[in-house]
N, C-alpha and C positions, 0 to 999 in steps of 0.2 A: 040785561045789566040794569041795576037800580040807579036812581039819580045820585045816591051817595058814592057809587063806584064809578060814575061817569066823570072822567077827569078832563081838565083843560091842560093840554100838553103843548109846550113850545119846543120845537126842534131847531137849534141854530147850527148851521153848517155853511160851508163855502161852495158846495155844488150839489145839484140834484137833477137826476134824469126826469124829463127831457130838456130842461132849461139850460143846464151847464154841466159838462162832464169832462173830467180829466183822469180821475182815479175811481177806486172802488166805492168810496163814500157816496158818490153820486148815485150808484145803484141802490144803496141802502136808503138814501133819502127819497128816492123815487118810488120805493115800494113799501117800506115799513110804515110811514105815516098813513098811507091808504089802508093798510091792514089794521092799524090801530083805530082808524075812523070806522072801519067795518065792525069793530068790536063795540062801538058806541061812544068812543072818546071824541072830544073836540080837539082837533090837531091843527096847528099852524106851523109853517116853516118860515124861517128867516134866512135870506140869502143876500149877498151883494148883487147889484144889478151891473153885471159886466157888459162891456161893449158887444160881446157876442150874443147877448140876449136882446133880440129885436123887439121893441115895445109893440109894434104893429102885429107882428106874427103871433106873439103870445098874449095879445089883448091886455097889456098892462094899463091899469087905471090908477089915477092919483087917489090917495087916501085923504088928501088935504093936510097931512101931517108934515111939517117942515120945521127945521130948527138949525141952530148953529152949535158947533162943538169945537172947543179949542184944541188945536193939534199943531205941534211944532211952532207955537207962538202965533198962530193964525187962526181966526175963527172960520171954521169950515162949515159951509151950508149944505145940509143934507135934506133929502125928502124921501118919503116912503111911498112906494108903489105897491100894487097888489094884483094878483091873478089867482088862479087855482090850478092844482095838478089836474091834468086831463082825466075826465071821467071819474072825478072824486069830489067830495066836499072839503078837501084839504085846502085851506087858504095859504097862499105863498105871499109873504111880504118881502119886498126887495128894497134895500137901502141904495138910494141913487146919489152918486157924487161923480160928476163927469171927470174930474181930474184924477181921482184915486181909482175909480173902477171903469167908468163909461168909456174913456178914451182907449182903454186897453183891449186888445183882441185875444189876450191870453189871460187865463185865470190867475196864474201865479207868476211873479216877476223873478223869483229866485230867492233862496233862503239867505243869501249873503248881502242883500240889499236893504238898507234902512227904510226905504220907501215901503217895503213889504211889511215891516213892523207897523208903520203908521197907518197903512191901509186897513189892517185887521183890528188895530186898536180903535180906529174910527168906526169900523163896522160894529164892534162890540159895544162901544159907548152909544152909538146911534140906536142900536137895538134896544138897549136898556132905557134910553131916554124916550123912545117911541112907545114902549109898552103901555104906560098909563094913558097916553094920548089916543091909542088905538082901542082903549077900553078892554084890553085883554089881560086878565090877571091869572097867569098859569099856576096850576098846582105843581107841575113838573117842568123844570127848565132843563132840557136835555142838550148838552153841549157835545161837540164832536171834533176831535183832534186839536192840535195846538192853536190853530187860528182862532178858535172860539173860546179857548180856555181863559183868556183875560176876563171874560164875563164872570168867571168864578171868583177871581180876585176882587173885581168891582162889587159883586154881590155880597161879599163878606166885609166890605168897607163902605164906600160912598153910596152904593145902591142897595144897602141891606134892607131898606124899607120895602123893596119889591118882593122879598121873601115873606112879607106879611107876618113878621114876628114868629117865624118858624112854621107857618102854615104851608109854605111852599118848599120844595126840595130841589137840589141840584143833582143831576145824573150826568156823569162824564164818560164818554166812550173813547177808548184808545183803539184806533183802527190800525195804526202802525207806530210802534214805540220808537222806531229809528228816527223819525222826524219830530223833533222836540221844540223847535223855535227858541234857540238860545241866542241871547243878545247882550250887549253891553248894558250895565245897570243904569246908564244915563237915560235910557229909554223910559224909565219910570217917571222922570220929570215931565216928559212929553205926555205920558199916559195919564198924568194927574193922580198917581198913586203915591201914598205916603211911604217913603222908604222904611221908616222906622216900624211901620205896621206890617209890611209885606216882605221886605228883603231880609229874611232870616231863615235859618234851617227849617223852621216849621212852616215857612211860606214858600216863596219861589226862588230863593237863593240856591245856586248850584255851582260850586267850585268858582265862586266869584262872579258868575254870570247870572242874568235873569233866565230862567227856564220856564217858559209859559206852560209846557205840558205838566211840569211839576205843580204849577198853580192849580191846574185842573184836578190833578190827583189829590192834592192836599186839601183843597177847599170844597170838593164835591161831597155830597152825603154818601154816594156810592159810586164806584168806578166799574165800568163794564168793558169787556173786550169781545171780539167777534168770534170767539170759539172757546170751548172749555179748556182745551189743552193750552192755548195761548195765554189764558188767564193764569195758569200755573207756571208756564215757561218764563213769563216776564218778571217773575219774582226770583229768578235765578241769575247767577253771574253770567252765564253763557248767553242769555237772551234779554237781559235787563237793560242794556245800553246805558249803564251807569245809574239807573234808577231802581235797581233791584231791591236795595235796602229800603228805599222810600216806599216802594210798593209792598214789600213784605210787612212793613209796619202797619199797612192798611189792609192786611190780609182778610180780616173778617168782613170787609165791605167791598171786596173785589169779586165780580161775578162774570162768568163767561156765558154768552148767549150766541149761538151760531147764527151767521147770516143765512138768509134764504136766497131763493132764485125766483125771478119773475117768470112763471110758467106760461104766461101769455106771450111774452117776448121770445122765449126760448121753447118753442113747441114744434117738434119734428112733424107733427100731423098737419100743421098749417103753414109751415115754413116755405115761403115762396122762393127762397134762395136755392133750394135743393133740386136735384134732378128727379128725385122720387120722394115726396113727403111720405111719412109713415106713422102708424100707430105701433104700439108694442106688439100686437098680433102680426103686423106686416113687417116687423123690423128685420128679421134675418134676410129675406129676399130683397127688401128695399135698400138695406145697408150695402148689400153686394152690388146693387145697381149704382148707388151713390159712390161706392169705392171705385168702380170702373170709370165713372165720369171724372172723379177726382184724379185718378191716374192719368187719364187723357189730358186733363187740364195742366198737369205738372210734367207731362212727357215721360211717364213711367210705364214700363211693360205691365200688362195685365196678367200677373202670375198668381193664381189662386192659392198656391202653397205658401206665399209670403204675406204676412200681415202688413198693414200700413199703420205706421205710428205717426201721430200728429203732434205738433207743437204750435201753440198760439200764445205769444208771450212778449214781454219786454226782454230784450237780450242783455241781461245784467247779471252780476254775480249772485245777487239774492235769489234769483230764479234757478240756480243750480247749473249755470252754463260752464262754470269752471270744471265741474265733473264731466260734462259732456265733452268738453275740449280734451280732457285727460284720456278719454276712451275713443277719441276720433279714429285711431288706426283700427280698433276692433269693430267700430261701426261699419267700416267698409266691408268687413267680412261676414257680419251677421246676416242670416237669411230673413231680412226685413227691409221694408222701404220706409224712409223717413221724409215727411213733408213739414216744412218750417215756414211760419208766417210771423214776422215781428221786426222790430227795430230797436236799437239800443246802442250799446257800447261798440265802437268801430272794430274792436278786436274780435268780438263775436260775430258781427256782421261779415267780416272778412273770412272768419272760420267757415261759416256756412256757404259763402260764395265759393270758397276753394273746394269744400266737400262736394258741392253741387256740380262743379266742373271736372273734378278728378275721380268721381265714383259714379257708378250706375244706379245706386240705390238711395241717393239723397238729393232732394230738391228744396230750394229756398226762394221765398219772395221777401225781400227786404223792404219793409214798409208795413202799412196796415190797410186792410180791406175788410170791412164788416161782413159783406156778403160772402167773401171767400172764407172767413173764419167760420161761418155757419156750415159751409160745405166741408170744411176740414173736420169739424165735430161730427158730422153725419157720415162722412165717407171713410173715416179711419176705424181701425179695430182697437187701438190703444191710444191713450193720450198721455204724453210724457210731461211730468211736472215735478222735477226733482229739487224743489226749492230748499235753500239752506234754512230759511224760516218763512213761514206763511201764516200771518195772523188769522185769516179766514179762508180765503181762496174762493174764486169763482169758477175757474177753468174746470176743476174736477167735478163741480156740480153740473155744469153744462154738459160735460162729457157723459156723466151718468144719465142725464136726461135724454141724451141722444143714443144711449145704448153702447157707448164706447168706454172700455175699461181703463181707468186711470192707473198710471204707474207713478208713484209718488214717494218722496222722502217723508217718513212718518214724523211730521212736525205740525204744530198749530192746528189750523182747521183741516189740513190734509189728514192728520191722524184721527180727527173726530169723524170724518166722513167716509174714509176709504178703509175697508177691512180686507186684510191680506187673504188671498185665496188659499195659500198654503197653510197659514195659521188657523184659518177657519173655513174648511172646504164647503161647509153647509150654508154659510152666510156671507162669504167673501164676495166683494164686488170690484176687486182690483188687485194690484200688486203694490205693496209698500216695502220700504227697506230702511234699515239702520245698520251701521252708523252712517253719517254723512261722509261717504268715501266713494271714490271712483269704482273700486272693486265691488262695493255693495250695489251700485247702480248697474254695473255690468251683469252681476248675478241676477238682479231683478229683471233685466231685459231677457236673459236666457230663460228664466222661469216663465215669463210671459209667453215666449215662443213655445214652451212645452204645453202650456194651457191651450194656446191657439191650435196646436196639433191635434187636440182631442175634439175632432170635428163633430162627433155626435153630441157632445156636451155643450158646444159653443152657443147654440140658440138659447139654452137655458141661462147661460151667463149674461147674454144680452138682455133677456127678460128681467133678470135679477137687478141688473144695473138700472134699467128703466123704471123699476118698481121703487127705487129709493125716493122717499118723499122729502124733497128739499124746498117745498113751498114756504113762502113767507108767513103763512098763517100760524104755524107752530111757533116761530120766533116772536111774532107779535103777541101771542098769548103769554109767552115767557116774559116779555117786556112789561106787559100789562100787569102781570102778577108781581113783578119787581117794583113797579111804580107803587102799587098798593102797599107792598111791604115796606118800602122806604118811607112812606108817609106815616107809618106806625112807629118808625125809629125815633129816638130822641133827637131833636135838632142839634146841629153842631154849634 
């Protein structure tokens, strides 16, 4: 990489592995910056310093940068700490404010609380105030989800000088369009934003509310999503969550770049959680061993003629559990075993408790257990992920990595990564179905059983699944190319 193509990249987010995690954006921020740094870029991450981030454990050091920011009529004092992502040159800056972030043991307080608005507005303003004092002038300011999108509104108004008269660019990533950050317009007064400049249809006005995600979409130079299919879907009425027309207007500057998977964290050959770690060459025999151990752990009979289907998920409507509930009677009769790990809506938790007590082929653990999730990925034959919509998806990538064939609804990142075996026998790596209907899901399960019955072919299907390249390196190259491309675009 030449000096001209070596970029200074700032990635603003609300979570990053291993410092703070609640959702999928944390996995992205824990992996993508390191891969971009490996390509030669200088990358910094900006996060809030939550109470869950122990300064001693993570070796947080003061940068000496401190200042006051007006918020809700009070001057709030913030300071900037720093550390680095483990085993990488990526610097992590953390905005420290005890009242807004440090005293909380949760990352998010809830979308209906005004304190949530103030927290992330303070974060965004603190970030932008700190950049010149830290001596970091980014070429790319990469924002993620609604909590950091106020930065885009600030950068087009009171902080436009940080764009260095068009020399820097804003990239905004939509990880999940459903969560938009809509608030009462009075928040603009607390934010210090001029209503006349930003509260209009070309800005962040949305049906009389402030919509921070719309600010990111309208004010960024380019918008990205976490899969090719999702970039197309969100421009439609069915998946646009009210922003489809806004997104369609920006169609030429919307790009889909698939998420990757951390192959070091998810590696069946070195996974100490498994009864039998394995490489691709060892997979058929090792997976059988892991399947037997998983059955013992869940109290299931070791029947070689029945495949084990796994679910590791939040138990909510988005993840397709309404379809599973609709076929619950048929699940009892299918020649398969189902193991479930997750927590979520009480209705679905109760559904799986009842299935586990009333049938011999379903078992459930309500809660979450990281080590057990690894054993489910390794010890099952199929991984069920029938999401109604799925921007990117991580579960299907982990399943493929562990030689477990995904069964998915063909939407978003699931459609990008899983090729149906019946539609493409030579390249298929799972089972996908459309439309989003209980009958289509039931048909997909029955097709999966037919493929499992072809025992001579099964080892080759495991090998094909494990051969799928989901590493972050390819995604990082795509982002790097996009950054170079956006710098050549006329500034907004």
